[in-house]
C-alpha angles and dihedrals in degrees: 000000000000138000094269095051092046093052091047091051090056095047111137090002134286102258139049140178112262127198118245104183114016110105104161142337092286088072094060097090088056098041093048135006131013098013098044089064089075090058092048092051092048092051091046090055093043115018092189088072088072088081093059102031099045139036091262095093092065100032131111126183113221104201134187141165091199094240096129109023109183105301093322100090131227105352098152131250098290092057088051093057098085089050091051090048089054092051090050090052091052092051092050097042097043103032107015091242121149105228127183127203113229124185123205116201098211136069094204107118094213092052092046092050092048093047094050092046090053095050098038097095091080095056139065094210142009124226115192113206135188097354114149126245137283091020091058091064092050092048095046094046093049094048092049088055097050106031126075092211132075117278121193132176108219097211090052114034099027097043092047091050093049092048091051093048090053092044093049092054094043092052090054090055095049092038098235130139122234093231092056102050133095117222130198112197126191115207131044100197124109096302095041094050093046092047092049091052092046096049092046090053089050093057108271104148103181122051137152116198123194129195127181093287099045142275120349118234137152113287096017114145126242097036127133119224093266092056089046089056094054090043086068089060093055120081099176122086106184118197094204143024090250093052091052093057096040106118092358118157102185134033117195120189115205100144130110119288123293097020089139102003114133091011098113095158091052092050092049090050090052092053091049091053096047125088124263115292096017121197 
């Protein structure tokens, strides 16, 4: 696998719209006018029929402004499109869900919220993707308040769930209980904050969370309100890197790229400080 082969694989996109019912020209009066008018009238009289008579019942909008594409940063909505296509493929292949990539050419939270609200009628759920923190929290919370359909933020809910699934299985192998472990987590963006909340709710009592300027703790300066919220869940206030990893059972990396890459000595020191059978 190299850059050339990857680009060739993506040529002309990875997804397309396929027809489910049209067989030949004789179907056209049913698919479109005049027959489709009967479907429109039925939905007008009973809007709930839209789920069974249209694609809406199995449709998810996968939406991004391109402000936090993978670990690459703010690349803009067009650069986010291949990522959204990939997510749509996963939803279809693994769950049979019809997902549609939608790009929003603004990073203004109010405009994003208003745009999604106005297009939401055609979907059964909204999946926010690659939107930078802390705006992603504001956008998700607002949409959950105003929309009658599920809204998830991929970098939060999905990442936290995957981390927990891996942790749950790993703890079985090393024979440790979730309420007895100490976790050090790198990264306090969308995924880091959501994972911290999730693990705390599941019974993790001892966590140390680092962002780019150091460990997070109550009263620390230069924190937005979302970091202040997770700071309340953290009892430890390490004064050094070594102290943070002393007696640690689990290390979770959710930071930007290269936080510890090419730092072999630092990684070895971490392992030496951690408890037996570290995860």
